[in-house]
KETI-805589 format. One record per residue (C-alpha): residue in one letter; x negated, y, z negated. Coordinates in steps of 0.2 Angstrom, whole numbers, padded with zeros to 4 digits, always signed. Each point is the difference from the previous one (the first is absolute). Layout:
<pts>
aXYZ/...
</pts>
This chain:
<pts>
m-0153-0092+0013/s+0007+0014-0011/p+0018+0006+0003/a-0007+0016+0007/t-0010-0009+0013/h+0015-0011+0005/l+0010+0017+0001/r-0012+0006+0013/e-0005-0015+0010/v+0017-0010+0000/f+0013+0014+0000/g-0010+0014+0007/f+0002+0014-0013/d-0014+0010-0008/a+0008+0004-0016/f+0014-0005-0012/r+0016+0010-0001/p+0003+0009-0016/g+0003-0013-0014/q-0004-0016+0010/e-0018-0003-0006/e+0004-0001-0019/i+0014-0012+0004/v-0011-0011+0011/d-0014+0000-0013/a+0012-0006-0013/v+0008-0014+0011/t-0018-0005+0006/a-0006-0002-0018/g+0015-0012-0004/h+0010+0012-0011/d+0019-0001-0001/v+0006+0015+0010/l+0017+0009+0002/a-0002+0014+0014/i+0014+0012+0004/m-0005+0008+0016/p+0010+0010+0013/t+0005-0009+0016/g-0014+0004+0013/g-0013+0002-0014/g-0009-0016+0005/k+0007-0013-0012/s-0005-0015+0011/l-0018+0004+0000/c+0000+0000-0019/y+0002-0019+0000/q-0007-0004+0018/l-0018+0008-0005/p-0001-0010-0016/a+0005-0016+0009/l-0015+0002+0012/a-0012+0005-0014/r+0006-0015-0012/e-0002-0019+0001/g+0015-0010+0004/v+0017+0003+0007/t+0011+0015-0004/v+0018-0004-0001/v+0011+0014+0006/i+0019-0001-0005/s+0010+0011+0011/p+0019+0000+0002/l+0001+0003+0019/i-0005-0012+0014/a-0002+0014+0013/l-0012+0009-0012/m-0010-0015-0003/r-0002-0005+0018/d-0004+0018+0004/q-0014+0001-0013/v-0007-0017+0005/r-0001+0006+0019/g-0009+0016-0006/l-0012-0010-0010/r-0004-0012+0013/e-0003+0014+0013/a-0012+0007-0013/g-0009-0016-0001/v+0007-0006-0017/e+0005-0018-0002/a+0018+0002-0006/g+0016-0011+0001/a+0018-0001-0006/l+0011-0014-0005/t+0018+0006+0003/s+0017-0008+0006/g-0003+0009+0017/n-0016-0010+0004/t-0001-0013+0014/p-0006-0017-0006/e-0016+0004+0010/e-0003+0016-0009/t+0003-0008-0017/d-0012-0014+0004/a-0014+0013+0005/v+0002+0009-0016/l-0001-0016-0010/a-0015-0005+0010/s-0009+0017-0003/l+0004-0002-0019/r-0007-0018-0001/e-0016+0006+0009/g-0003+0015-0011/r+0001+0013+0013/l+0016+0009-0005/k-0002+0016-0010/l+0018+0006-0002/l+0015-0011+0000/y+0017+0009+0001/m+0016-0009-0007/a+0018+0005-0004/p+0005-0001-0019/e+0013-0014+0005/r-0015-0012+0004/l-0004+0001-0019/a+0015-0011-0003/s-0008-0015+0008/g-0010-0012-0011/a-0013-0002+0013/t-0005+0018+0000/v-0011+0001-0016/p-0010-0016+0004/l-0003+0007+0017/l-0007+0017-0006/k-0011-0009-0013/r-0008-0011+0013/a-0002+0015+0011/g-0010+0009-0014/a+0013+0015-0002/s-0010+0013-0010/l+0012+0015+0000/i+0019+0003+0002/a+0005+0016+0008/v+0018+0005-0001/d+0007+0012+0013/e+0017+0010-0003/a-0002-0005-0018/h+0016+0010-0005/c+0010-0015+0007/v-0003-0008-0017/s+0011+0013-0008/q+0019-0004-0002/w+0002+0019-0002/g-0007+0003+0017/h+0009+0000+0017/d-0011-0014+0008/f+0001-0013-0014/r-0006-0017+0006/p+0003-0014-0013/d-0015-0010+0006/y-0012+0014-0005/l+0004-0006-0018/r-0011-0016+0004/i-0015+0010+0003/g-0005+0002-0019/d+0001-0019-0001/l-0012-0002+0015/k-0012+0012-0008/r+0000-0010-0016/q-0002-0017+0010/l-0014+0006+0011/g-0009+0009-0014/v-0005+0015+0012/p+0001+0019-0001/l+0016+0008+0008/a+0001+0017+0009/a+0017+0007+0002/f+0004+0014+0013/t+0015+0011+0003/a+0005+0017+0006/t+0017+0000-0008/a+0000-0002-0019/d+0007+0012-0013/a-0005-0002-0019/e+0013-0013-0003/t-0005-0010+0015/r-0018+0001-0005/e+0004-0007-0017/e+0009-0015+0007/i-0014-0004+0013/v-0012-0001-0015/r+0011-0011-0010/k+0005-0012+0014/l-0016-0001+0010/f-0013+0002-0013/e+0010-0007-0014/g-0001+0016-0010/r-0019+0002+0000/q-0004+0017+0006/p-0010+0000+0016/e-0011+0013+0006/t+0012+0013+0007/f-0002+0012+0014/l+0013+0013+0003/r-0006+0009+0016/g+0015+0011+0003/f+0015+0000+0010/d-0003+0015+0011/r+0000-0003+0019/p-0005+0018+0005/n+0001-0004+0018/i+0019-0003-0001/h+0012+0015+0002/l+0015-0003-0011/a+0017+0007+0005/f+0019-0003-0004/a+0015+0006+0009/v+0019+0000-0004/k+0009-0010+0012/d+0009+0009+0014/s+0002-0010+0016/p-0013-0012-0007/r-0002-0009+0017/r-0004+0017+0009/q-0012+0004-0015/i-0010-0016+0003/l+0000+0002+0019/d-0007+0018-0002/f-0013-0006-0012/a-0006-0014+0012/d+0001+0011+0015/r-0013+0012-0009/r-0012-0015-0002/r+0003-0008+0017/g-0012-0014+0004/q-0005-0003-0018/s+0003-0016-0010/g+0014+0002-0013/i+0012-0009-0011/v+0018+0005-0004/y+0007-0009-0015/c+0019-0002+0000/g+0012-0005-0013/t+0009-0013+0011/r-0003-0013+0013/a+0013+0008+0012/k-0009+0017-0002/t-0017-0007+0005/e+0008-0006+0016/a+0009+0016+0004/l-0014+0011-0004/a-0013-0010+0010/a+0012+0001+0015/a+0002+0019-0002/l-0019+0002+0000/r-0002-0011+0016/e+0013+0011+0008/a-0010+0015-0005/g-0015-0007+0009/h-0009-0008-0014/s-0008-0017-0001/a+0011-0007-0014/l+0006-0016-0008/h+0010-0005-0015/y-0004-0013-0014/h+0010-0007-0014/g+0002-0016-0010/g+0015-0006+0010/m-0010-0002+0016/e-0006-0017+0006/a-0017-0005-0006/e-0007+0001+0018/d+0007+0017+0003/r-0008+0006-0016/r-0016-0007+0005/v+0000+0008+0017/a+0004+0017-0009/e-0014-0002-0012/t-0012-0004+0014/r+0005+0014+0011/f-0001+0013-0014/q-0018-0007-0004/r-0006+0001+0018/e+0009+0014+0008/d-0005+0018-0001/g+0014+0013-0003/l+0014-0013-0005/i+0014+0005-0012/v+0008-0013-0011/a+0018+0004-0008/a+0000-0012-0014/t+0007-0005-0017/v-0012-0003-0014/a-0002-0018+0007/f-0013+0009+0010/g-0011+0000-0016/m-0012-0012+0009/g-0016+0009-0006/i-0007+0000+0017/d-0016+0010-0002/k+0003+0011+0016/p-0010+0015-0004/d+0007+0012+0014/i+0018+0002-0006/r+0002+0018+0002/w+0017+0003-0008/v+0013-0008-0011/a+0018+0005-0001/h+0014-0005-0012/a+0017+0001+0008/d+0007-0004-0017/l-0005+0003-0018/p-0012-0014-0006/k+0004-0011-0015/s-0013+0008-0012/i-0015+0011-0001/e-0011-0015+0000/a+0008-0006+0016/y-0001+0017+0008/y-0019+0001-0004/q-0004-0017+0007/e+0010+0003+0016/i-0007+0017+0004/g-0017-0008-0004/r+0000-0009+0016/a-0003+0016+0009/g-0018+0006+0003/r-0010-0014-0007/d-0014+0006+0010/g-0001+0016-0010/a+0005+0011+0015/p+0015+0012-0002/s+0017-0008-0001/e+0018+0005-0003/t+0015-0005-0009/l+0018+0005+0000/t+0014-0007-0012/l+0018+0004+0003/y+0013-0001-0014/g+0017+0006-0005/p+0014-0003-0013/d+0005-0016+0008/d-0017-0007-0003/i+0000+0005-0018/r+0017-0008-0003/y-0006-0016+0009/r-0016-0002-0010/r+0010+0003-0016/q+0013-0013+0005/q-0014-0013+0004/i-0007+0002-0017/d+0016+0000-0010/e+0008-0015+0010/g-0016-0010-0002/l-0002-0015-0012/a-0014+0007-0009/p+0001+0002-0019/p+0004+0018-0007/e-0018+0005-0004/r-0005-0005+0018/r+0014+0010+0008/a-0005+0015-0011/a-0018-0002+0006/d+0005-0001+0018/h+0011+0016-0002/g-0016+0009-0007/r-0010-0006+0015/l+0014+0007+0011/n+0000+0016-0009/a-0019+0002+0003/l+0003-0002+0018/l+0015+0012+0000/g-0011+0013-0010/l-0013-0001+0014/a+0014+0002+0013/e+0007+0015-0009/a-0016+0008-0005/l-0003+0018-0001/e-0019+0000+0001/c-0014-0010+0008/r+0006-0017+0003/r-0017-0008-0002/r-0001+0006-0018/v+0017-0007-0004/l-0004-0017+0009/l-0017-0001-0009/g+0007+0005-0016/y+0011-0015+0000/f-0015-0011+0001/g-0009+0009-0014/e-0011+0012+0009/a+0001+0019-0002/p-0008+0010+0015/e-0005+0017-0005/a+0005+0009+0016/a+0014-0002+0013/c-0005-0011+0014/g+0003+0012+0015/h+0005-0016+0010/c+0019-0003-0003/d+0016+0009+0007/l+0002+0009-0017/c-0018+0007+0001/d+0003+0004+0019/k+0016+0010-0005/p+0004+0002-0018/p+0019-0002-0003/e+0012+0014-0005/t+0007-0003-0017/f+0014+0007-0011/d+0006-0001-0018/a+0014-0013+0003/t+0005-0001-0019/q+0017+0007+0003/p+0006-0010+0015/v-0007-0016-0007/r+0010+0003-0016/m+0015+0003+0011/a-0002-0017+0009/l-0003-0009-0017/s+0016+0009-0007/a+0010-0005+0015/a-0005-0018-0002/l+0004+0000-0019/r+0017+0008+0002/t+0005-0013+0013/e-0006-0014-0012/e-0015-0004+0011/r+0011-0010+0012/f-0004+0009+0017/g-0015+0001+0012/a-0009+0016+0006/g+0012+0004+0014/h+0015+0002-0012/l-0010+0009-0013/i-0006+0012+0014/d+0018+0003+0005/i+0004+0005-0018/v-0014+0012-0003/m+0003+0008+0017/g+0019+0002-0002/n+0005-0011+0014/a+0018-0005-0003/t+0000-0017+0009/d+0014-0012-0001/k-0011-0011-0012/i-0003+0016-0011/k+0019+0004-0001/q+0005-0018-0003/r-0010-0001-0016/g+0003+0018-0005/h-0018+0005+0001/e+0004+0017+0007/d+0004+0004-0018/l-0017-0004-0008/p-0010+0015-0007/t-0014-0005+0012/f+0011+0001+0016/g-0008+0013+0012/v-0014+0005-0012/g-0013-0004+0013/k+0007+0010+0015/a-0016+0010+0002/h-0009-0016+0007/s+0004-0008+0016/k+0004-0018+0002/a-0017-0004+0007/q-0008+0009-0015/w+0011-0010-0012/q-0005-0016+0009/a-0018+0004-0003/i+0003+0004-0018/f+0009-0017-0003/r-0014-0009+0009/q-0013+0008-0011/i+0011-0003-0015/m-0001-0019+0004/g-0018+0001+0005/r-0004+0007-0017/d+0011-0014-0008/l+0012+0012-0008/m+0014-0009+0007/r+0001-0018+0006/p+0013-0010+0011/d+0009-0012-0012/p+0002-0017+0009/e+0015-0004-0011/r+0009+0015+0006/h-0003-0002+0018/g-0015+0012+0000/a+0008+0014-0010/l-0013+0012-0007/r-0004-0002-0018/m-0010+0012-0010/t-0017-0007-0008/e-0007+0005-0017/a-0013+0011+0009/a+0014+0012+0006/r+0007+0004-0017/p-0013+0013-0005/i+0004+0010+0016/l+0019-0002-0003/r-0002+0007-0018/g-0011+0015+0006/e-0015-0007-0009/e-0011-0002+0016/s+0000+0008+0018/i-0004-0008+0016/t-0008+0006+0016/l+0005-0007+0017/r-0005+0002+0018/k+0010+0011+0012/d+0002-0014+0012/t-0002+0002+0018/v+0001-0013+0013/k-0017-0003+0007/s-0005-0007+0017/a-0012-0014+0000/r-0011+0010+0011/f-0007+0009-0015/g-0018-0004-0006/p-0015+0000+0010/k-0002-0011+0015/v-0014-0012-0002/r-0015+0008+0007/e-0009-0008+0015/m-0012-0013-0004/v-0015+0008+0010/s-0003+0015+0009/e+0006+0002+0018/e-0017-0002+0006/d-0002-0017-0008/a+0018-0006+0004/p-0004-0009+0016/l-0014-0010-0008/l+0011-0005-0014/s+0013-0006+0012/a-0013-0010+0010/l-0006-0008-0017/k+0017-0004-0004/a+0003-0008+0017/k-0015-0010-0002/r+0005-0006-0018/r+0018-0004+0007/a-0008-0011+0014/l-0011-0009-0012/a+0014-0003-0013/e+0012-0007+0013/a-0013-0012+0006/a-0004-0006-0017/g+0018+0000-0006/l-0004+0012-0015/p+0008+0016-0006/a-0011+0015+0007/y-0005+0007-0017/i-0008-0017-0004/i-0013+0004+0013/f-0003+0018-0005/t+0012+0012-0009/d+0005+0017+0007/r-0012+0008-0013/t-0014-0009+0007/l+0004+0004+0018/i+0002+0018-0004/e-0017+0001-0008/m-0007-0008+0016/a+0009+0013+0011/e-0007+0014-0011/k-0018-0006-0003/k-0002-0009+0017/p-0013-0012-0005/a-0013-0002+0014/n-0007-0017-0005/l+0003-0015-0011/d-0010+0007-0014/e+0011+0015+0000/m+0016-0011+0002/a-0005-0009-0015/r+0001+0016-0011/i+0019+0002+0005/g+0011-0004-0015/g+0008-0017+0002/v-0012-0007+0012/g-0008-0014-0010/a-0013-0012+0007/k+0012-0013+0007/k+0011+0013+0008/l-0016+0009+0007/e-0005-0017+0008/s+0017-0004+0006/y+0006+0017+0007/g-0014+0012-0001/r-0006+0000+0018/e+0018+0001+0007/f+0005+0015-0009/l-0018+0008+0002/a+0003-0002+0019/v+0017+0009-0001/i-0009+0014-0010/t-0015+0002+0011/g+0010-0001+0016/a+0014+0011-0006/a-0006+0016+0009/e+0000-0010+0016/d+0016-0009-0004/i+0010+0016-0002/h+0010+0002+0016/p-0004+0017+0008/a+0018+0004+0000/r+0000-0001-0019/r-0016+0011-0001/k+0008+0014+0010/l+0016+0000-0011/a-0011+0004-0015/t-0004+0017+0007/r+0018+0003+0003/g+0006-0004-0018/a+0010-0016+0007/g-0013-0013-0006/s+0009-0005-0016/l+0016-0001+0010/y-0008-0012+0012/d-0006-0011-0014/r+0017+0000-0007/l+0007-0006+0016/m-0014-0014+0001/a+0005-0005-0018/i+0019-0001+0005/q-0005-0010+0016/a-0010-0012-0011/e+0016-0003-0011/l+0011-0003+0014/m-0011-0009+0012/r+0010-0016-0003/g+0017+0009-0002/e+0009+0004-0016/t+0002-0018-0004/g-0019-0004+0003/h+0004-0014+0011/d+0003+0008+0017/k-0012+0000+0015/p-0016+0011-0003/m+0001+0017+0008/s-0011+0016-0001/c-0003+0016+0008/s-0016+0006+0008/a-0010+0013-0009/k+0004+0012+0014/e+0018-0002-0002/l-0001+0003-0019/a-0010+0015+0004/r+0013+0007+0012/v+0014-0003-0013/a-0011+0009-0013/s-0003+0015+0012/a+0017+0001+0008/r+0010-0003-0016/p+0016-0006+0009/r+0016+0005-0009/d+0012-0014+0006/m+0000-0018+0006/e+0002+0005+0018/a-0016+0010-0001/m-0009-0014-0009/e+0006-0012+0014/r-0008+0011+0013/l-0017-0001-0009/l+0000-0018-0005/g+0013-0009+0011/s+0016-0008-0006/r-0007-0016-0008/h-0013+0009-0011/a+0012+0013-0004/e+0013-0013-0006/r-0013-0008-0012/f-0009+0016-0006/g+0010+0015+0005/a+0012+0003-0015/a-0015-0002-0012/f-0011+0012+0010/l+0013+0013+0001/q+0002-0001-0019/a-0018+0002-0002/l+0000+0015+0011/e+0014+0008-0009/e-0009-0003-0017/g-0016+0007+0007/e+0010+0016+0004/e+0008+0002-0017/a-0017-0003-0008/g-0008+0013+0011/
</pts>
């Protein structure tokens, strides 16, 4: 069968996404291929479809066990023979994969790059009839990248020993990294290259200056209550503290970092895969690559390491193509910390200079004066003609001012104090604050003392942060973080160039549009019922819910309401195997939906309280087993939920009168918050 036929019959899609078909055709034809595609652009299908269309076994090199296991489960659910050889396998799993290889049944074999160090790997692959190598996350081969994996350097040798074509895929590769991929994976021979763009138009981009960052994150999460999200944190301690704060605020949340016991990490990974609406506060150790398609938002509580790291981390949101949001918090301490990390590292000078350049690109995005997407895509070599209309700066363009004079004041103050002081002392000088430290050093006699009284301390703090963000001054690690002027600042100091900065205002994390509801209010009860059916089937099979059907597929079911299996087969994501496995069960939910909707819910629709009822139903599903997920199951009746949605109690006492003390203890606080948010939205 052709790749297009496999696309329809196996994976249930009528058409390729933009850019997929040309890549699939090139890989199927046996060409060496390098494909740079945005996360969520369908990279996996670009080697899975050729694997089905070609003879022999396709070997997939992937850096993450969780991602491999995830993809293998998804392929098997779609009826494809796939397996993985990983250190996480049980002996029985490994035996089953090897047997499938010997019998010629396996079409895709996933393995980590570390397995290439074994002398037995190449003979095994030759006996199995390996005919194609696919490399996922190919940027891991680059020593310039943030995810360098030394064992990726063995892949070029594997290609040469097997004598087969190689297809490399990544969503994160600037020009320098692409050159290194070609040199190390393809040994310098130019592959057929596809650059399919870095734009993720469904993701809303936003940055905010830190001001009570915990409250900013909690506000952001509250606006997206019930949606899956990730909060990336700079330290392990912060993940634990922030996860606890989120739970106290009524969210289902957990933490994740590399210092946890392996079993605790595994439990966290499994919960995030399988539970709807769970938030994970994590370090970048949570870069597991889990293909969870319905992550609706990603927040950074601290500035990421580089623009590549930022792009990859926000890329975990909205892989299903539905609207998603991001928020990145940053401040001068983040800038100092990241500079210090680079300067105190063991890398050679040229590498440190490159790392400073990458950080500058990220800071340029943070301090941008115009559309963020244009700045982001410009870093990756793309030049959109128009503003995106879908970032915080497009939502509300910043106020700017000619900052040439105050910046020159700041630079002059640093030079006249021999570049031995940090921003706080320099601000005191330009503002004319005669502190003890100023007097002890005689700095009240400097020509720059008091020249900046026209600006407040908060304004000067914003100016200095933007000066550091523009890399006009850098913390000097040899002088305990004192600010030292860079070459880029000299033209401004000499009056040869001007500079424009933002009039900084502290922004609440509530800015930006709330993610729109997935379906209309009329279809919301059916979508809830479909999700409940999916959750029950997933729990029974021990699978993540999205392996059965993604949210996008369920939304299409709720909107199109197929009346028979023929119509169900035309829903995106319903292939032949899944139609056979699950079609009738989901069809029964759809065709019986009108009867299954409780009369109390139908009455509420006429009173405008239907969406509130559905919100209470969703909260109840989240808390059915308590906040820990291990308590005894408990639920309210449809009539009780309808009473809450109609009466809208304002305190716990009134809630107890409606639900009783036991149910109010489990659900009351979360229900009251939902009622309060409903009033604010109204």
